TORVO-955207 format. One line per 10 residues: number of its first residue (from 1); their letters; for each residue z negated, y negated, x of C-alpha. Coordinates in Angstrom, 1 decimal. Example, Ala and Ser with C-alpha at 12.3 -4.5 7.8 and 13.67 -1.06 7.14 Angstrom:
1	as	-7.8:4.5:12.3; -7.1:1.1:13.7
//
This chain:
1	mshikiysts	-110.3:-96.2:101.5; -107.7:-98.3:99.7; -104.0:-97.3:99.7; -101.7:-100.0:101.0; -98.0:-100.2:100.4; -95.9:-102.9:102.0; -92.5:-103.7:100.6; -90.5:-105.2:103.4; -87.1:-105.6:105.0; -85.9:-105.1:108.6
11	wcafckaeke	-85.1:-108.8:109.1; -88.3:-110.4:107.7; -90.4:-112.1:110.4; -93.4:-112.4:108.0; -93.2:-108.6:107.3; -93.3:-107.9:111.0; -96.2:-110.2:111.5; -98.2:-108.7:108.7; -97.6:-105.1:110.0; -98.6:-106.2:113.5
21	fldqkgvtye	-101.8:-107.8:112.1; -102.7:-104.6:110.1; -101.9:-102.4:113.2; -104.2:-104.6:115.3; -107.0:-104.1:112.7; -106.4:-100.3:112.6; -105.3:-100.3:109.0; -102.9:-97.6:107.9; -100.3:-98.5:105.3; -97.1:-97.2:103.8
31	dvnveedqaa	-94.1:-99.3:104.7; -91.2:-99.3:102.3; -87.9:-100.9:103.3; -86.5:-102.4:100.0; -83.1:-102.8:101.6; -82.8:-99.0:101.8; -84.7:-98.0:98.7; -83.4:-99.5:95.5; -86.0:-97.8:93.4; -88.8:-99.4:95.5
41	aqemvkltqq	-87.0:-102.8:95.3; -87.0:-102.5:91.5; -90.7:-101.5:91.6; -91.5:-104.5:93.7; -89.7:-106.9:91.3; -91.4:-105.3:88.3; -94.8:-105.8:90.0; -94.3:-109.4:91.1; -91.4:-110.8:89.0; -89.7:-112.0:92.2
51	mgvpvtrith	-87.7:-110.6:95.2; -89.5:-112.2:98.2; -91.0:-110.0:100.9; -93.4:-109.0:102.1; -95.2:-107.8:99.1; -98.4:-105.8:99.7; -99.7:-103.6:97.0; -103.3:-102.5:97.4; -104.8:-99.8:95.3; -108.5:-99.7:95.7
61	ddgsevaivg	-110.6:-96.6:95.3; -111.7:-97.6:91.8; -108.1:-97.7:90.7; -107.8:-101.5:90.6; -104.6:-102.9:92.1; -103.8:-106.2:93.8; -100.4:-107.5:94.7; -100.1:-110.0:97.5; -96.8:-111.9:97.9; -96.1:-113.1:101.4
71	fdrdrlvhel	-98.2:-112.6:104.5; -101.6:-114.0:103.4; -103.9:-113.1:106.2; -107.0:-114.5:104.5; -106.4:-112.6:101.3; -105.7:-109.4:103.2; -109.0:-109.8:105.1; -110.8:-110.4:101.8; -109.2:-107.5:99.9; -109.5:-105.0:102.7
81	kla	-112.9:-106.2:103.9; -111.7:-106.7:107.5; -113.7:-108.5:110.1
//
């Protein structure tokens, strides 16, 4: 199973919508609030070269990684093989 880390903030409506979507699909994820965790915020910027949230970092079983900027439902479905 892939490891999913969502970089988010408490005020971001798209972050909330993405987490609700993943919850409905039964997907587990690690939620990191970049307002409270400066190291995670720097990690997110290094990964994507920008500061927008949400950022979803998916690490697949084979070690490959994908970073999705914004709540991109279609890409999440594709990357996580959701129905």
